N, C-alpha and C positions, 0 to 999 in steps of 0.2 A: 149502749146494748153490750150486755155482759152473753157472749157464746161457747158453747162448749163445743171444739170441734175434734171429731173422732175420728182418726186413721190405725192402719193396718202399715202404712210406711212413711217416713217422715224424714228429713235430712239428718244423721249423714249418711244415709241411704241413697242411692243414685237411680233416681227415674222419674218419668216424666210427672207420675202422681204428686210425689214426695217435693218437687220442685217448684210445682204449681200450688200446692197447700201453703209451700214457705213464703211462697209470693202473696198468698192472699192475708195471710197471717201475719206480714210485716206490714201489708199496705190497710188490716183494719186497726192493725195497733196505733199505726200514723196518724189514722185516724181520730183516736182516742178510744176506739173500744177496746172494753178487756175479754181478751180470748184466752181460753184455757184446751191447751190441745191436751186429748185424749187417746193414749196410743201404744204399743207394748212394749218392753224392755227389748232392745235392740242386741245383735248375736255380741257386739264389741261391751257391753255394758252387764258385771257381774253384780249390782248393787239390788239392793229388795224392792220392789214397787214403792213408790211414793205418791204422795200426795199434795198437791202446791196449789195456789191460785192462779198459776199459769200452765200447771202440767198435771197429769195424773198419768203416771205409769203401770201396766198391770204384767202378768205374766204372758208369756207366750211360746210357741213351739214353733219349729221350722217350717215353712211353706214347702209340701212334697213338689219335688223339682226346680224348687227356689230355694236350696240352704241357706243362702245368704238372709233371705229373706223372714218376717217371724208374722203368724199371725195373734192374733191378744186373745185368750180364753176369755170367757163368759166371765161379766161382770156386774150385771146385775145390783144386787145388792150392796156392793162397793159404792158404785156409782149415785144411787141412790142417798145413801149415806154421805158422801162428798157435797152432792147437790141440795141436799137440807141444810148443809151448816152453809153455801154460799150458792143458792139457785141462779140457775142461766136464766134468759131470758128465751132461747132457743138452743137445742142442741140441731147441729150439723154433721150427719154420717157419709163420710167420703168415700168406705169400702165396706163390701159386702161380708165381711167374715161373722164370725161369732162375737167379736167385741163392739162391732157394729149393731148386731141385733139385738145383743142386749140393752146396749144404747138406746135405740128406739123404744123398748119395753119398760126399760127404767123411766125416759121421757114420758111415756103413756101414764104408768103409773103415779108421777106427781102433775101430771096435767100443763107438761110443758111441750109444746110445738115443739117440731122434727121435720129436718128439710134433707136432703141427700143428694149428694151427684154421681153420674154414673161415670165412669173416670177409665173402666177397661170391659173390652169385649171378652171377659173370660167365656163366654158361651160359644164365641167364634175359633177361638183356640183348641178345642176337642181335636177337629181332624188333624190338628197338626200333634197331637199324641195319641192316634192310633184310638181316640173314642168318640167319633165325628154319631154313633147315636146315640150320644148324650148331650148333645144340641140344644134340643128341646128342653130337654129338663130341665140345665141349666139355666135357660131364659127364662122358664115358670118360676124357676127358686128366685132367681134377681128380682122378674116383677113383683114376687111376692112381699120381700124385702122391702123393696123401694117403696111399693103400694102402702104402705105402713105410714110414709113419711107425708106429710102435705105439700112436698113439689121435690121431683126428681127434676136435680140440673143438668144439661147437657152441654157441650161446648158446639156445635153445631146445630143450627136450625134442620138439616139434613137428617142427623142421629135425633135429636128431637121428634122429627115426624115421624119416623122408623119409631122410635120408643112405644109413641101413642099409638100406632099403628098395632103396634104386639101387646096393647092392653097397658101401657104405661098411663097412671092418670097423673094429673097437673104439671104436665114437663117444661121446665123453661127453659132458655140460655141463657149463659153466660159469658162464654168464648174463653180464649186464652190470650196470653202477652208473651211478650220478649223483652227484657231488659237490653233496652235500645244503649243505655251508658257502654255496656260490657261488648253485648254482640253488634259489633258495623263494622266496616269495609278494611279503618285503620287498625284493626288489629293485624292485617299482613303482615307478616316477617318474612324476609326473603331471604334472610341467614336459615331459618326453619327449613324450608323449600331447599336451600341449596344439601342441609344435611341430609336430606330426602333424595337427594340428586336430581332436581329439580331446577332448572334453570326457567328465564321468565317466561318462554316459549313453551314449555313440557307442560301437557294437562294433567292436572292432579285431580282424581276423582277421590273423595270422601266419603267415607257412611260412618254415622255415631248412632250408634240403640243400642238398649241392653241387648246383649247377643244371647239370645233364647229363640227355639226353634218355630216358633211362628210370627219369625219375622221375613220367612219367605229368601231365603238365603241359596236355594238353589238356582233361583231366579239372579241372582247377584252375582252368583259365580260367572250362571251365563255371559250376565252382559258383560264385567269383567273381562271375562275370556274374548269374545266378540273383541273388544276396547282394544286387549294388548294385541290380538294379530292384526289391527288395521293401525294402531299406535305402539310399537315396538318399546318407544322410550317413557312411555305414561307409567304415572306411579298410583299407587294404591294405597290409602288411609284409611283402617276399620277401627272406628274407637269405641271402646264400652269392655264391660265384662259381664261375666253372665255363664248359665250352664253350658253353651257351645262356643266359647274361647279356644278351648283344646282343639276342636275338631275344624272350627274355620280355620285356625293357623296349621293345619294340615289341608286343609283345603285349598288355601289361599297361600302356598309358599311366598308368593311375588310378591305379598301384601306389607305395608308398614302397621304393626298393631302398638302404638303409644299407650294401651290400657286404659282402666276407667279412670276418668277422670271425676273427684269429688267434687259436689256440689258448692264448696264454699271456696274452690277455686276456679269460677267461671270465665276469669278471666285469661285462662291455660286454655279453654275449652274453644273461645272466639280466634283466640290464636291461629287453634288447628282448623277451625272453618275458613276463616279469612285467607290463611294460605295456601286454599284448594281451590278447585277453580270448577268441579261441578260435585253434586251429592245425588245421590242415588238412593230412591228411598222405595223399595220392592214390598214393601209392606203392606197386606190386604186386612189387618186385623186391628186397626188403633179405631181408637176413639175423635181423636184430633192427630197429634205426632207434633209436640212442642220442638223435635228436632228440625220437622222443615222448614218452619217460620226461624229459627236460630240461624239455619243455613242462608236464608233468604237473603235475611235482617245483615250478615258478614257477606254478604254478594256473591255467593256461589249458585251458579246456572240449575235449577231444581229439576227432578227427573222423580214423579210418582205417579201415582194411579188417581183417579178421577173421584174421589171420596174423603172426607175428613178436611185436613188443612190443606193439599195437594188443591184438591178440589174446589176448596173456597177461595185459595188466594194464586194459584199460578193461572196467568194470562195467555192463552194457548200461544205460543212462540215468543212470547214479550217477556215474562216475567219467570218462564220453565218452558215445560214440558209436561202432559198429564196425560195419562192411557187409560181406554175403556178398562174397567175391574179383571173383565176375562181376555184382555188382549196382549199377554206377556211380548209377543214379537213388536210391537208397538213399543212397548218400555224399552228394549232391547236399543231398538231402532233410535231412540229420542237419544239415550248415552251415547251412541256409537256418532251421532251426528256434531252430536257437540263435542266430544273428544276430537274430532278429526277438522272442527271448524272454529280456530282460535278466534277469527272475529264476532261470530254468532255468539259462544261462550262469553265475551268481554261483555258484549251488548249484553244479555241478557243478566249476566252478574249484576252488571250495572241498573238497569231497569229492576230488577228484583231489590236492592239493598234502596232504592227510592222509593219503593212501594212501602217499606216497613214502618213510615209510621202508625199503619192499620194495626200495628201489633201492641205498639203501646198498651201498658201494664195498668194504668189509672182509670181508663175506661169500664175495664174489665172490673175492676177490684167494685166500683162504682155501682157498675150492675149487681153484682154477687151482696152487696150492700142493700140494696132496693130491693131486692129478691127475699132476704130476711126480712127487711123492714119489714113488705106487705104480709108474707108468713105470720108476723108478730100479731099486726092488725087486724089480721081478720080473725085470728085466734083469741085476741079481746074483744072484737067483736062478737062474736060466739057467745062467749063469758057474761056479755050485760043480760041484764032481767026481762 
């Protein structure tokens, strides 16, 4: 199969979408498929746009409020010209920007089936940027884009059902995974813990994410302060980069900030997870939350909300704790319970890592492949006389 995968973000950019797509591309290529990645030139690239069998780059502009990320400019005619030379069997659009929309239109013009993934709850971000009035408008725009493709894939059945209820057609589920060869408890580094001032009994609380307003950092700060009051020796590690980084360093003066870890250096990130004990994940805007399952695989006791990855994988009080979406106080209490009970957090961390076989990437790649094959076959059937 020849696949053109169109995305606004791709490694070395650091975010869950880029990581997921790199795993899918690698997995499909290992299975013998030809994958061409279509993306905008990144901020670090100064070359002109290029067209190659495995990659097409286009011009782009910075995304508002995310200056280190770019969206691709519409490139319909250029894609048609390139795909006429080497026609893909299917076009998969991973992000809903101008580049993705132009790819869908190019595919339709050429009679190539297209699919899409719903990676990011952009419509739910609006209230974090003083634009709550725009929620329904943004959702309608996303629905309009996705319904131009033959299938919209979501990471969980819960989200697929929500999208279907909002009028998204032909939804499917293919999930997310974790590289278990990298993310596991064996990455724990006592020397790193000592550099943080933590001995084996010290509770170390970690948070890993893109540092942006929609991640609910006011609740993280409330949780950290409650833990610090009960456990003055607790250590806090906040990993990542983004527009909120400077503000968070000001608001969390007691925390350790290792910075953003490049996607090509996943073992360094695993070392940070595994050297910690508790992962607090206060976000309420995720479609999935790859960091939650990475943390569990490394043996962290996870605290999150009952939706997305935490809702799907946390067995309450066994592999972590989850709170109802409207219950911030329970979220704080769960974090405090783990921080003040060494035996409990160790038992839950051990159970979480033991559950991690559920995160294996290979079945995820296989499921993605099967959806593409199904759409391709249905399109070929529709063309028969």
